[in-house]
PASEBA-1860 file (N, C-alpha, C; in nm, 3 decimals):
! residues 313
1> XXXXXXXX> 20.590/23.266/-3.360/20.562/23.253/-3.504/20.475/23.128/-3.527 ~ 20.370/23.143/-3.609/20.278/23.032/-3.633/20.346/22.922/-3.714 ~ 20.316/22.799/-3.677/20.367/22.684/-3.752/20.256/22.613/-3.827 ~ 20.141/22.679/-3.839/20.028/22.617/-3.906/20.062/22.591/-4.053 ~ 20.031/22.472/-4.098/20.056/22.435/-4.236/19.955/22.507/-4.327 ~ 19.988/22.524/-4.455/19.900/22.597/-4.546/19.782/22.513/-4.593 ~ 19.688/22.579/-4.657/19.582/22.513/-4.731/19.633/22.485/-4.872 ~ 19.619/22.361/-4.917/19.662/22.325/-5.052/19.549/22.349/-5.151
9> XXXXXXXX> 19.586/22.397/-5.268/19.492/22.414/-5.379/19.540/22.329/-5.495 ~ 19.458/22.230/-5.532/19.491/22.141/-5.643/19.404/22.177/-5.764 ~ 19.467/22.194/-5.878/19.396/22.213/-6.003/19.491/22.175/-6.116 ~ 19.441/22.178/-6.240/19.528/22.147/-6.354/19.465/22.199/-6.482 ~ 19.549/22.247/-6.571/19.499/22.303/-6.696/19.430/22.199/-6.783 ~ 19.462/22.071/-6.766/19.395/21.969/-6.848/19.246/21.958/-6.815 ~ 19.206/22.008/-6.699/19.063/22.008/-6.666/18.985/22.106/-6.753 ~ 19.056/22.198/-6.818/18.992/22.289/-6.913/18.965/22.221/-7.047
17> XXXXXXXX> 19.026/22.106/-7.069/19.009/22.035/-7.195/18.883/21.952/-7.204 ~ 18.809/21.944/-7.094/18.680/21.875/-7.095/18.575/21.973/-7.145 ~ 18.534/21.955/-7.270/18.442/22.048/-7.335/18.299/21.996/-7.327 ~ 18.207/22.089/-7.316/18.064/22.058/-7.317/17.995/22.148/-7.419 ~ 17.873/22.116/-7.459/17.807/22.197/-7.562/17.783/22.341/-7.517 ~ 17.770/22.431/-7.613/17.741/22.571/-7.584/17.613/22.580/-7.500 ~ 17.620/22.658/-7.393/17.505/22.674/-7.305/17.494/22.571/-7.195 ~ 17.583/22.471/-7.196/17.580/22.369/-7.091/17.627/22.431/-6.960
25> XXXXXXXX> 17.558/22.403/-6.849/17.597/22.469/-6.723/17.734/22.427/-6.670 ~ 17.775/22.301/-6.695/17.906/22.255/-6.646/18.008/22.286/-6.755 ~ 18.059/22.408/-6.752/18.139/22.462/-6.860/18.280/22.497/-6.814 ~ 18.369/22.512/-6.911/18.508/22.549/-6.884/18.516/22.677/-6.803 ~ 18.425/22.771/-6.828/18.428/22.900/-6.761/18.417/22.889/-6.609 ~ 18.366/22.778/-6.559/18.358/22.760/-6.414/18.498/22.762/-6.352 ~ 18.592/22.691/-6.412/18.727/22.690/-6.357/18.796/22.824/-6.377 ~ 18.769/22.890/-6.489/18.826/23.023/-6.509/18.778/23.118/-6.399
33> XXXXXXXX> 18.650/23.109/-6.364/18.596/23.197/-6.259/18.663/23.170/-6.125 ~ 18.686/23.044/-6.094/18.753/23.008/-5.968/18.899/23.052/-5.970 ~ 18.966/23.031/-6.082/19.105/23.074/-6.093/19.118/23.224/-6.070 ~ 19.028/23.301/-6.128/19.031/23.446/-6.110/19.006/23.483/-5.964 ~ 18.910/23.416/-5.902/18.875/23.447/-5.763/18.989/23.418/-5.667 ~ 19.072/23.319/-5.699/19.181/23.280/-5.610/19.319/23.323/-5.658 ~ 19.324/23.399/-5.768/19.451/23.428/-5.834/19.550/23.498/-5.743 ~ 19.504/23.594/-5.666/19.595/23.674/-5.582/19.591/23.632/-5.436
41> XXXXXXXX> 19.536/23.515/-5.409/19.520/23.470/-5.271/19.655/23.429/-5.213 ~ 19.703/23.496/-5.110/19.830/23.456/-5.048/19.813/23.331/-4.962 ~ 19.923/23.262/-4.940/19.926/23.154/-4.842/19.877/23.020/-4.889 ~ 19.837/23.008/-5.016/19.793/22.879/-5.067/19.913/22.799/-5.118 ~ 19.913/22.670/-5.089/20.011/22.579/-5.146/19.953/22.529/-5.278 ~ 19.997/22.585/-5.388/19.939/22.556/-5.519/20.009/22.435/-5.580 ~ 19.931/22.332/-5.608/19.987/22.206/-5.658/19.908/22.158/-5.779 ~ 19.976/22.095/-5.873/19.910/22.035/-5.988/19.838/21.908/-5.947
49> XXXXXXXX> 19.716/21.894/-5.991/19.645/21.769/-5.971/19.706/21.663/-6.061 ~ 19.759/21.553/-6.006/19.821/21.451/-6.091/19.714/21.370/-6.164 ~ 19.757/21.301/-6.266/19.668/21.210/-6.337/19.660/21.078/-6.260 ~ 19.540/21.025/-6.246/19.524/20.900/-6.171/19.551/20.780/-6.261 ~ 19.569/20.666/-6.199/19.589/20.540/-6.271/19.456/20.467/-6.285 ~ 19.455/20.365/-6.368/19.337/20.278/-6.376/19.306/20.218/-6.240 ~ 19.411/20.178/-6.168/19.391/20.113/-6.038/19.323/20.206/-5.938 ~ 19.349/20.335/-5.950/19.280/20.431/-5.864/19.130/20.429/-5.890
57> XXXXXXXX> 19.091/20.430/-6.016/18.949/20.429/-6.051/18.883/20.299/-6.009 ~ 18.958/20.191/-6.016/18.903/20.059/-5.980/18.885/20.041/-5.829 ~ 18.925/20.138/-5.749/18.893/20.133/-5.606/18.743/20.131/-5.581 ~ 18.667/20.190/-5.673/18.520/20.194/-5.657/18.445/20.141/-5.779 ~ 18.498/20.167/-5.897/18.426/20.133/-6.020/18.474/20.000/-6.077 ~ 18.386/19.922/-6.137/18.430/19.800/-6.204/18.505/19.834/-6.333 ~ 18.586/19.742/-6.378/18.665/19.764/-6.499/18.574/19.791/-6.619 ~ 18.457/19.732/-6.620/18.365/19.754/-6.733/18.326/19.901/-6.745
65> XXXXXXXX> 18.308/19.969/-6.633/18.275/20.112/-6.639/18.395/20.193/-6.687 ~ 18.512/20.162/-6.635/18.632/20.231/-6.681/18.649/20.215/-6.832 ~ 18.634/20.094/-6.882/18.650/20.071/-7.025/18.542/20.143/-7.105 ~ 18.421/20.150/-7.051/18.313/20.223/-7.118/18.349/20.371/-7.135 ~ 18.400/20.432/-7.030/18.437/20.574/-7.038/18.554/20.593/-7.133 ~ 18.656/20.508/-7.122/18.773/20.522/-7.209/18.736/20.505/-7.356 ~ 18.648/20.411/-7.384/18.612/20.384/-7.523/18.511/20.484/-7.578 ~ 18.448/20.562/-7.491/18.347/20.658/-7.536/18.406/20.792/-7.577
73> XXXXXXXX> 18.532/20.817/-7.543/18.593/20.946/-7.574/18.608/20.963/-7.725 ~ 18.560/21.073/-7.781/18.570/21.093/-7.926/18.709/21.142/-7.966 ~ 18.747/21.116/-8.088/18.872/21.170/-8.141/18.858/21.318/-8.174 ~ 18.737/21.360/-8.204/18.709/21.500/-8.229/18.563/21.528/-8.200 ~ 18.530/21.654/-8.178/18.392/21.689/-8.152/18.346/21.646/-8.014 ~ 18.216/21.633/-7.999/18.155/21.595/-7.873/18.070/21.470/-7.891 ~ 18.060/21.390/-7.786/17.969/21.277/-7.784/17.881/21.289/-7.660 ~ 17.754/21.257/-7.674/17.659/21.265/-7.564/17.638/21.126/-7.506
81> XXXXXXXX> 17.680/21.107/-7.380/17.664/20.978/-7.315/17.524/20.961/-7.258 ~ 17.467/21.069/-7.209/17.327/21.073/-7.168/17.282/21.217/-7.185 ~ 17.160/21.248/-7.146/17.104/21.380/-7.176/17.182/21.493/-7.110 ~ 17.257/21.464/-7.004/17.331/21.567/-6.931/17.482/21.559/-6.949 ~ 17.534/21.442/-6.983/17.676/21.413/-6.971/17.739/21.395/-7.108 ~ 17.843/21.474/-7.134/17.910/21.474/-7.263/18.059/21.448/-7.244 ~ 18.121/21.404/-7.353/18.267/21.389/-7.355/18.323/21.454/-7.480 ~ 18.445/21.506/-7.466/18.522/21.562/-7.576/18.657/21.491/-7.579
89> XXXXXXXX> 18.743/21.522/-7.676/18.873/21.454/-7.679/18.956/21.470/-7.553 ~ 18.936/21.577/-7.477/19.013/21.598/-7.355/18.947/21.551/-7.227 ~ 18.833/21.487/-7.239/18.756/21.454/-7.118/18.822/21.348/-7.031 ~ 18.885/21.246/-7.091/18.949/21.142/-7.010/19.067/21.200/-6.934 ~ 19.147/21.284/-6.999/19.259/21.348/-6.929/19.207/21.432/-6.813 ~ 19.100/21.507/-6.835/19.044/21.590/-6.729/18.991/21.505/-6.615 ~ 18.919/21.399/-6.649/18.861/21.313/-6.545/18.970/21.245/-6.463 ~ 19.079/21.207/-6.528/19.192/21.148/-6.453/19.254/21.251/-6.358
97> XXXXXXXX> 19.261/21.377/-6.399/19.312/21.481/-6.310/19.216/21.505/-6.194 ~ 19.085/21.497/-6.220/18.987/21.518/-6.113/18.999/21.410/-6.006 ~ 19.010/21.285/-6.048/19.031/21.177/-5.952/19.168/21.192/-5.886 ~ 19.270/21.213/-5.966/19.406/21.223/-5.912/19.422/21.338/-5.815 ~ 19.355/21.450/-5.842/19.363/21.563/-5.750/19.302/21.531/-5.615 ~ 19.188/21.462/-5.616/19.125/21.426/-5.490/19.211/21.331/-5.408 ~ 19.272/21.232/-5.476/19.357/21.137/-5.405/19.486/21.204/-5.356 ~ 19.543/21.290/-5.439/19.666/21.359/-5.398/19.641/21.455/-5.283
105> XXXXXXXX> 19.522/21.515/-5.280/19.488/21.603/-5.169/19.482/21.525/-5.039 ~ 19.426/21.404/-5.043/19.426/21.318/-4.925/19.570/21.288/-4.883 ~ 19.655/21.252/-4.978/19.796/21.223/-4.946/19.863/21.344/-4.880 ~ 19.839/21.461/-4.936/19.907/21.583/-4.890/19.863/21.622/-4.750 ~ 19.734/21.608/-4.723/19.683/21.643/-4.590/19.726/21.539/-4.487 ~ 19.717/21.411/-4.523/19.754/21.307/-4.427/19.904/21.307/-4.398 ~ 19.985/21.351/-4.493/20.130/21.357/-4.471/20.171/21.476/-4.386 ~ 20.080/21.572/-4.368/20.113/21.691/-4.293/20.174/21.802/-4.376
113> XXXXXXXX> 20.183/21.783/-4.506/20.238/21.889/-4.592/20.143/22.008/-4.597 ~ 20.013/21.981/-4.588/19.912/22.086/-4.584/19.817/22.058/-4.470 ~ 19.757/22.165/-4.419/19.661/22.150/-4.310/19.529/22.095/-4.363 ~ 19.485/22.148/-4.476/19.364/22.101/-4.543/19.380/22.133/-4.691 ~ 19.279/22.102/-4.772/19.296/22.118/-4.917/19.163/22.144/-4.985 ~ 19.171/22.218/-5.096/19.057/22.237/-5.185/19.101/22.192/-5.325 ~ 19.016/22.111/-5.389/19.047/22.054/-5.520/18.954/22.117/-5.623 ~ 19.009/22.205/-5.706/18.931/22.276/-5.808/18.955/22.209/-5.943
121> XXXXXXXX> 18.877/22.105/-5.969/18.891/22.028/-6.092/18.752/22.006/-6.151 ~ 18.748/21.955/-6.269/18.626/21.912/-6.336/18.666/21.805/-6.438 ~ 18.575/21.715/-6.473/18.434/21.709/-6.435/18.414/21.673/-6.287 ~ 18.296/21.712/-6.235/18.263/21.673/-6.097/18.239/21.523/-6.088 ~ 18.204/21.475/-5.967/18.199/21.330/-5.951/18.083/21.270/-5.875 ~ 18.008/21.348/-5.799/17.922/21.286/-5.699/17.795/21.222/-5.755 ~ 17.770/21.234/-5.886/17.658/21.163/-5.947/17.700/21.034/-6.018 ~ 17.829/21.010/-6.033/17.874/20.890/-6.104/17.853/20.766/-6.017
129> XXXXXXXX> 17.771/20.675/-6.065/17.745/20.551/-5.992/17.846/20.445/-6.033 ~ 17.834/20.325/-5.976/17.935/20.222/-6.001/17.956/20.196/-6.149 ~ 17.850/20.182/-6.223/17.860/20.145/-6.364/17.783/20.241/-6.453 ~ 17.776/20.368/-6.411/17.695/20.462/-6.488/17.746/20.605/-6.469 ~ 17.786/20.668/-6.579/17.810/20.811/-6.575/17.674/20.881/-6.563 ~ 17.674/21.001/-6.504/17.545/21.064/-6.478/17.568/21.208/-6.433 ~ 17.479/21.296/-6.473/17.476/21.430/-6.417/17.607/21.504/-6.425 ~ 17.671/21.504/-6.544/17.797/21.572/-6.571/17.918/21.495/-6.518
137> XXXXXXXX> 17.899/21.381/-6.451/18.006/21.313/-6.378/18.045/21.182/-6.446 ~ 18.175/21.153/-6.450/18.226/21.030/-6.509/18.274/20.929/-6.405 ~ 18.347/20.976/-6.305/18.399/20.890/-6.198/18.368/20.955/-6.063 ~ 18.357/20.873/-5.958/18.320/20.922/-5.825/18.440/20.975/-5.748 ~ 18.478/21.097/-5.773/18.602/21.153/-5.719/18.611/21.142/-5.567 ~ 18.507/21.184/-5.496/18.513/21.186/-5.349/18.502/21.045/-5.292 ~ 18.419/20.961/-5.349/18.412/20.822/-5.303/18.546/20.752/-5.321 ~ 18.613/20.779/-5.433/18.745/20.721/-5.457/18.846/20.773/-5.355
145> XXXXXXXX> 18.836/20.902/-5.320/18.926/20.957/-5.218/18.904/20.888/-5.084 ~ 18.780/20.859/-5.051/18.750/20.790/-4.925/18.811/20.651/-4.924 ~ 18.793/20.576/-5.031/18.850/20.441/-5.036/19.002/20.445/-5.038 ~ 19.059/20.545/-5.102/19.204/20.564/-5.100/19.253/20.583/-4.956 ~ 19.182/20.663/-4.880/19.220/20.688/-4.741/19.207/20.562/-4.656 ~ 19.101/20.485/-4.679/19.078/20.364/-4.601/19.174/20.252/-4.641 ~ 19.182/20.224/-4.769/19.254/20.105/-4.816/19.404/20.126/-4.822 ~ 19.447/20.248/-4.856/19.590/20.270/-4.878/19.659/20.342/-4.762
153> XXXXXXXX> 19.583/20.421/-4.688/19.640/20.490/-4.573/19.602/20.424/-4.440 ~ 19.511/20.328/-4.445/19.475/20.254/-4.325/19.389/20.331/-4.226 ~ 19.319/20.435/-4.272/19.230/20.506/-4.180/19.112/20.417/-4.142 ~ 19.057/20.445/-4.025/18.946/20.363/-3.977/18.810/20.421/-4.005 ~ 18.800/20.556/-4.010/18.668/20.621/-4.025/18.684/20.748/-4.107 ~ 18.603/20.759/-4.211/18.601/20.879/-4.295/18.458/20.932/-4.299 ~ 18.443/21.061/-4.275/18.314/21.128/-4.288/18.312/21.208/-4.417 ~ 18.202/21.200/-4.492/18.182/21.279/-4.613/18.058/21.365/-4.595
161> XXXXXXXX> 18.072/21.493/-4.622/17.958/21.584/-4.620/17.943/21.643/-4.759 ~ 17.828/21.619/-4.820/17.796/21.666/-4.955/17.688/21.773/-4.942 ~ 17.728/21.901/-4.962/17.629/22.008/-4.950/17.588/22.065/-5.086 ~ 17.620/21.994/-5.193/17.567/22.029/-5.325/17.414/22.027/-5.320 ~ 17.351/22.109/-5.403/17.205/22.118/-5.399/17.137/21.992/-5.452 ~ 17.210/21.912/-5.530/17.157/21.786/-5.583/17.208/21.669/-5.498 ~ 17.125/21.568/-5.484/17.163/21.451/-5.405/17.289/21.385/-5.461 ~ 17.379/21.346/-5.373/17.501/21.275/-5.412/17.474/21.128/-5.435
169> XXXXXXXX> 17.393/21.098/-5.534/17.349/20.960/-5.558/17.465/20.869/-5.594 ~ 17.565/20.923/-5.666/17.678/20.839/-5.703/17.762/20.800/-5.583 ~ 17.793/20.897/-5.498/17.869/20.866/-5.377/17.793/20.766/-5.291 ~ 17.663/20.786/-5.280/17.581/20.692/-5.203/17.589/20.551/-5.262 ~ 17.579/20.540/-5.393/17.583/20.410/-5.458/17.720/20.344/-5.440 ~ 17.826/20.420/-5.460/17.961/20.365/-5.452/17.998/20.321/-5.310 ~ 17.938/20.385/-5.209/17.974/20.358/-5.070/17.858/20.295/-4.991 ~ 17.759/20.245/-5.059/17.640/20.189/-4.993/17.676/20.080/-4.891
177> XXXXXXXX> 17.777/19.999/-4.923/17.815/19.886/-4.836/17.937/19.916/-4.749 ~ 17.986/20.039/-4.751/18.110/20.074/-4.680/18.078/20.126/-4.540 ~ 18.093/20.038/-4.440/18.056/20.074/-4.304/18.150/20.173/-4.238 ~ 18.268/20.193/-4.296/18.367/20.283/-4.236/18.358/20.426/-4.289 ~ 18.260/20.454/-4.373/18.235/20.589/-4.422/18.096/20.633/-4.379 ~ 18.090/20.745/-4.311/17.963/20.808/-4.274/17.936/20.917/-4.376 ~ 17.830/20.901/-4.455/17.802/20.990/-4.567/17.675/21.071/-4.543 ~ 17.690/21.203/-4.552/17.577/21.295/-4.541/17.557/21.365/-4.674
185> XXXXXXXX> 17.432/21.375/-4.715/17.399/21.456/-4.832/17.279/21.543/-4.798 ~ 17.299/21.675/-4.798/17.185/21.768/-4.790/17.156/21.816/-4.931 ~ 17.029/21.824/-4.967/16.993/21.854/-5.105/16.848/21.897/-5.114 ~ 16.819/21.974/-5.216/16.680/22.012/-5.240/16.600/21.890/-5.283 ~ 16.480/21.881/-5.232/16.387/21.775/-5.274/16.245/21.831/-5.273 ~ 16.172/21.816/-5.384/16.207/21.743/-5.505/16.303/21.821/-5.596 ~ 16.388/21.744/-5.662/16.483/21.796/-5.759/16.555/21.676/-5.821 ~ 16.604/21.696/-5.944/16.686/21.592/-6.007/16.802/21.556/-5.912
193> XXXXXXXX> 16.842/21.429/-5.898/16.803/21.311/-5.975/16.684/21.234/-5.916 ~ 16.623/21.285/-5.811/16.504/21.222/-5.756/16.530/21.125/-5.642 ~ 16.656/21.095/-5.617/16.692/21.008/-5.505/16.723/21.093/-5.383 ~ 16.762/21.027/-5.273/16.802/21.099/-5.154/16.695/21.115/-5.050 ~ 16.602/21.020/-5.046/16.501/21.024/-4.939/16.566/20.990/-4.805 ~ 16.503/21.035/-4.700/16.559/21.012/-4.566/16.564/20.863/-4.531 ~ 16.482/20.779/-4.597/16.483/20.636/-4.566/16.588/20.559/-4.647 ~ 16.670/20.627/-4.726/16.783/20.564/-4.793/16.903/20.576/-4.698
201> XXXXXXXX> 16.934/20.467/-4.628/17.027/20.477/-4.514/17.152/20.390/-4.527 ~ 17.173/20.327/-4.643/17.294/20.246/-4.659/17.282/20.109/-4.594 ~ 17.375/20.021/-4.629/17.370/19.884/-4.578/17.393/19.877/-4.428 ~ 17.458/19.977/-4.371/17.492/19.976/-4.229/17.436/20.097/-4.155 ~ 17.338/20.164/-4.214/17.283/20.284/-4.151/17.379/20.401/-4.154 ~ 17.476/20.397/-4.242/17.583/20.497/-4.245/17.559/20.605/-4.351 ~ 17.447/20.601/-4.418/17.408/20.704/-4.515/17.299/20.789/-4.453 ~ 17.318/20.920/-4.454/17.222/21.013/-4.393/17.183/21.115/-4.499
209> XXXXXXXX> 17.059/21.106/-4.545/17.007/21.200/-4.644/16.921/21.304/-4.576 ~ 16.941/21.429/-4.616/16.879/21.543/-4.551/16.809/21.630/-4.655 ~ 16.686/21.594/-4.692/16.614/21.673/-4.792/16.576/21.811/-4.739 ~ 16.587/21.911/-4.828/16.549/22.049/-4.796/16.444/22.095/-4.896 ~ 16.344/22.165/-4.848/16.234/22.207/-4.933/16.276/22.319/-5.028 ~ 16.227/22.318/-5.152/16.252/22.430/-5.243/16.211/22.562/-5.177 ~ 16.294/22.662/-5.196/16.266/22.792/-5.137/16.320/22.810/-4.997 ~ 16.372/22.703/-4.936/16.425/22.717/-4.800/16.560/22.787/-4.804
217> XXXXXXXX> 16.598/22.844/-4.691/16.716/22.930/-4.687/16.826/22.875/-4.598 ~ 16.928/22.956/-4.577/17.039/22.914/-4.496/17.002/22.888/-4.351 ~ 16.901/22.957/-4.302/16.858/22.933/-4.165/16.806/22.791/-4.148 ~ 16.729/22.743/-4.245/16.678/22.606/-4.240/16.793/22.506/-4.248 ~ 16.891/22.535/-4.334/17.007/22.447/-4.345/17.083/22.441/-4.214 ~ 17.106/22.555/-4.152/17.184/22.558/-4.028/17.115/22.478/-3.918 ~ 16.985/22.491/-3.909/16.911/22.416/-3.807/16.923/22.266/-3.830 ~ 16.914/22.225/-3.956/16.923/22.083/-3.989/17.061/22.027/-3.958
225> XXXXXXXX> 17.165/22.100/-3.994/17.301/22.053/-3.967/17.330/22.049/-3.817 ~ 17.283/22.149/-3.745/17.307/22.150/-3.600/17.234/22.036/-3.531 ~ 17.117/22.001/-3.580/17.037/21.896/-3.516/17.084/21.756/-3.553 ~ 17.131/21.738/-3.678/17.155/21.604/-3.727/17.301/21.575/-3.764 ~ 17.360/21.662/-3.843/17.491/21.630/-3.899/17.603/21.641/-3.796 ~ 17.614/21.756/-3.733/17.728/21.779/-3.644/17.731/21.680/-3.526 ~ 17.619/21.650/-3.461/17.625/21.551/-3.352/17.669/21.413/-3.399 ~ 17.626/21.372/-3.518/17.664/21.240/-3.567/17.812/21.234/-3.605
233> XXXXXXXX> 17.863/21.342/-3.664/18.007/21.345/-3.692/18.086/21.341/-3.562 ~ 18.040/21.416/-3.464/18.108/21.419/-3.334/18.113/21.280/-3.272 ~ 18.003/21.206/-3.279/17.998/21.071/-3.223/18.082/20.972/-3.305 ~ 18.092/20.995/-3.435/18.165/20.906/-3.527/18.316/20.918/-3.509 ~ 18.364/21.036/-3.472/18.507/21.064/-3.451/18.591/21.026/-3.574 ~ 18.570/21.097/-3.685/18.639/21.059/-3.808/18.789/21.085/-3.803 ~ 18.860/21.009/-3.884/19.004/21.030/-3.903/19.032/21.130/-4.015 ~ 18.930/21.158/-4.094/18.939/21.250/-4.207/18.799/21.296/-4.243
241> XXXXXXXX> 18.786/21.423/-4.281/18.659/21.476/-4.329/18.675/21.514/-4.475 ~ 18.590/21.459/-4.559/18.585/21.495/-4.700/18.459/21.576/-4.726 ~ 18.469/21.674/-4.813/18.355/21.759/-4.848/18.333/21.751/-4.999 ~ 18.210/21.719/-5.039/18.167/21.740/-5.176/18.110/21.881/-5.182 ~ 18.191/21.973/-5.232/18.161/22.116/-5.222/18.093/22.165/-5.349 ~ 17.961/22.149/-5.352/17.881/22.208/-5.459/17.822/22.339/-5.409 ~ 17.828/22.440/-5.494/17.782/22.573/-5.452/17.654/22.614/-5.525 ~ 17.578/22.514/-5.571/17.455/22.542/-5.643/17.332/22.555/-5.553
249> XXXXXXXX> 17.351/22.549/-5.421/17.243/22.587/-5.330/17.237/22.739/-5.314 ~ 17.328/22.810/-5.377/17.329/22.957/-5.372/17.201/23.011/-5.436 ~ 17.151/23.120/-5.382/17.025/23.176/-5.430/17.030/23.218/-5.576 ~ 17.150/23.246/-5.629/17.163/23.291/-5.768/17.174/23.176/-5.867 ~ 17.185/23.052/-5.819/17.210/22.941/-5.910/17.088/22.914/-5.998 ~ 17.109/22.886/-6.127/16.995/22.866/-6.217/16.933/22.728/-6.214 ~ 16.995/22.630/-6.148/16.946/22.492/-6.157/16.865/22.446/-6.038 ~ 16.846/22.532/-5.938/16.773/22.488/-5.818/16.709/22.610/-5.751
257> XXXXXXXX> 16.642/22.583/-5.637/16.564/22.688/-5.573/16.589/22.698/-5.423 ~ 16.713/22.675/-5.380/16.748/22.705/-5.242/16.805/22.846/-5.235 ~ 16.807/22.902/-5.114/16.845/23.042/-5.099/16.957/23.057/-4.998 ~ 17.069/22.988/-5.024/17.188/23.006/-4.943/17.270/23.122/-5.000 ~ 17.358/23.174/-4.914/17.449/23.281/-4.955/17.591/23.247/-4.908 ~ 17.685/23.331/-4.944/17.824/23.302/-4.911/17.844/23.276/-4.762 ~ 17.776/23.353/-4.678/17.797/23.336/-4.534/17.748/23.200/-4.486 ~ 17.653/23.140/-4.558/17.609/23.005/-4.521/17.717/22.901/-4.550
265> XXXXXXXX> 17.784/22.916/-4.664/17.895/22.825/-4.695/18.010/22.844/-4.595 ~ 18.035/22.968/-4.556/18.139/22.994/-4.456/18.103/22.927/-4.323 ~ 17.981/22.945/-4.278/17.936/22.886/-4.151/17.951/22.734/-4.154 ~ 17.908/22.675/-4.264/17.915/22.529/-4.275/18.060/22.481/-4.276 ~ 18.145/22.550/-4.351/18.286/22.514/-4.357/18.353/22.529/-4.220 ~ 18.324/22.638/-4.152/18.383/22.661/-4.020/18.345/22.551/-3.922 ~ 18.220/22.510/-3.923/18.176/22.407/-3.830/18.236/22.271/-3.864 ~ 18.246/22.238/-3.992/18.309/22.111/-4.029/18.458/22.111/-3.994
273> XXXXXXXX> 18.523/22.225/-4.014/18.665/22.234/-3.978/18.685/22.225/-3.827 ~ 18.592/22.281/-3.751/18.602/22.272/-3.605/18.589/22.127/-3.558 ~ 18.499/22.052/-3.619/18.486/21.911/-3.585/18.611/21.834/-3.625 ~ 18.666/21.867/-3.742/18.791/21.802/-3.785/18.905/21.836/-3.690 ~ 18.910/21.959/-3.642/19.014/21.997/-3.546/19.002/21.917/-3.417 ~ 18.880/21.890/-3.377/18.856/21.815/-3.253/18.898/21.669/-3.266 ~ 18.872/21.609/-3.384/18.886/21.464/-3.395/19.004/21.417/-3.481 ~ 19.051/21.499/-3.576/19.151/21.446/-3.669/19.251/21.553/-3.712
281> XXXXXXXX> 19.293/21.634/-3.617/19.398/21.734/-3.642/19.364/21.828/-3.757 ~ 19.234/21.851/-3.776/19.191/21.946/-3.878/19.196/21.896/-4.020 ~ 19.209/21.766/-4.040/19.230/21.712/-4.174/19.099/21.713/-4.254 ~ 19.091/21.806/-4.347/18.974/21.825/-4.434/19.021/21.833/-4.578 ~ 18.955/21.759/-4.666/18.977/21.771/-4.810/18.843/21.803/-4.873 ~ 18.837/21.917/-4.941/18.716/21.962/-5.007/18.734/21.954/-5.158 ~ 18.634/21.898/-5.227/18.643/21.874/-5.370/18.525/21.942/-5.439 ~ 18.553/22.018/-5.542/18.450/22.091/-5.614/18.349/21.996/-5.679
289> XXXXXXXX> 18.222/22.030/-5.662/18.115/21.962/-5.735/18.043/22.065/-5.822 ~ 17.918/22.102/-5.787/17.841/22.191/-5.871/17.859/22.338/-5.835 ~ 17.772/22.420/-5.896/17.776/22.565/-5.884/17.784/22.625/-6.022 ~ 17.672/22.684/-6.070/17.661/22.714/-6.213/17.633/22.860/-6.246 ~ 17.612/22.944/-6.147/17.617/23.088/-6.169/17.761/23.130/-6.145 ~ 17.826/23.183/-6.247/17.971/23.202/-6.237/18.009/23.301/-6.127 ~ 17.934/23.408/-6.112/17.965/23.505/-6.007/17.945/23.448/-5.869 ~ 17.834/23.377/-5.850/17.807/23.316/-5.720/17.908/23.206/-5.690
297> XXXXXXXX> 17.946/23.130/-5.792/18.045/23.025/-5.773/18.178/23.084/-5.728 ~ 18.224/23.188/-5.797/18.352/23.249/-5.763/18.351/23.304/-5.621 ~ 18.244/23.376/-5.586/18.236/23.435/-5.452/18.227/23.328/-5.344 ~ 18.151/23.223/-5.372/18.133/23.117/-5.272/18.260/23.036/-5.253 ~ 18.330/23.004/-5.361/18.457/22.932/-5.349/18.557/23.017/-5.272 ~ 18.565/23.145/-5.303/18.658/23.233/-5.231/18.628/23.234/-5.082 ~ 18.500/23.240/-5.046/18.462/23.239/-4.905/18.494/23.105/-4.840 ~ 18.468/22.997/-4.911/18.495/22.861/-4.862/18.645/22.842/-4.837
305> XXXXXXXX> 18.727/22.886/-4.933/18.873/22.870/-4.918/18.925/22.957/-4.805 ~ 18.869/23.076/-4.788/18.907/23.159/-4.675/18.881/23.087/-4.543 ~ 18.764/23.024/-4.533/18.733/22.950/-4.411/18.829/22.834/-4.391 ~ 18.868/22.766/-4.497/18.967/22.660/-4.485/19.101/22.715/-4.438 ~ 19.141/22.828/-4.493/19.270/22.887/-4.454/19.272/22.934/-4.308 ~ 19.157/22.973/-4.258/19.149/23.025/-4.122/19.108/22.917/-4.021 ~ 19.094/22.793/-4.068/19.046/22.684/-3.981/19.146/22.654/-3.870 ~ 19.094/22.614/-3.753/19.184/22.579/-3.642/19.258/22.449/-3.668
313> X> 19.374/22.437/-3.610/19.452/22.315/-3.623/19.396/22.207/-3.532
END
């Protein structure tokens, strides 16, 4: 009889309280689509994403940024923080669940309660810089999870792979000086936010940016990951692998022009899980970022979670 631990799924209804304007791509319906796609999935350890504390956010962000976000939340209606990023009365509660879910997923995987985890929360996080909300993001969920693993669990090396179609500029900014995190971002270039050149390498050479040309497909992505990402992760020997799981590189996504499909996300997930099995007992925490075509998002998340559930120990 198998003793393999389950895949944990973290989410929370308060993440539905983060409202955006009509027609905004980062919408409540994204979580509804994911919930429907995973509703009848057997074998998942379903857990509520807890609310994070101020101290959790301060692992990466200065208090001034935290206070800016807290004070910007409206009592009613919507407020526009920048051209892309909005807040509603429920946004702070949602953002605390997004951070808390990522940190709790790390706790759950490192404790052995789950083999790996997927965190289906919003708002996303990988564009939030130290002192700046940006690109639908308020706090750096995955960067905070990395620092939580390093500072509170005493891990020595954390690898982050961001396969969202947009550059993970926030994660890069938050971890620019962190030599114990190896950060990869593959992304379409040119594309918003305009950062992510290959010569942006971090204070210790630990940032690896992998630009992909508009119109390129999963074959190009696979070649790039096989040549650059997987060998470096193998040499780094991480204690934990974190994934910024954006599904907007899908060919159906309206915000970019890459041509990946569900099988590309499966291939990428399988290879990252295999490396985690080799170096850190399969410990992978994946956190939702982008993905704005609801059908493609649902299908891609379902495929990604299947790969997590079938990952080797």
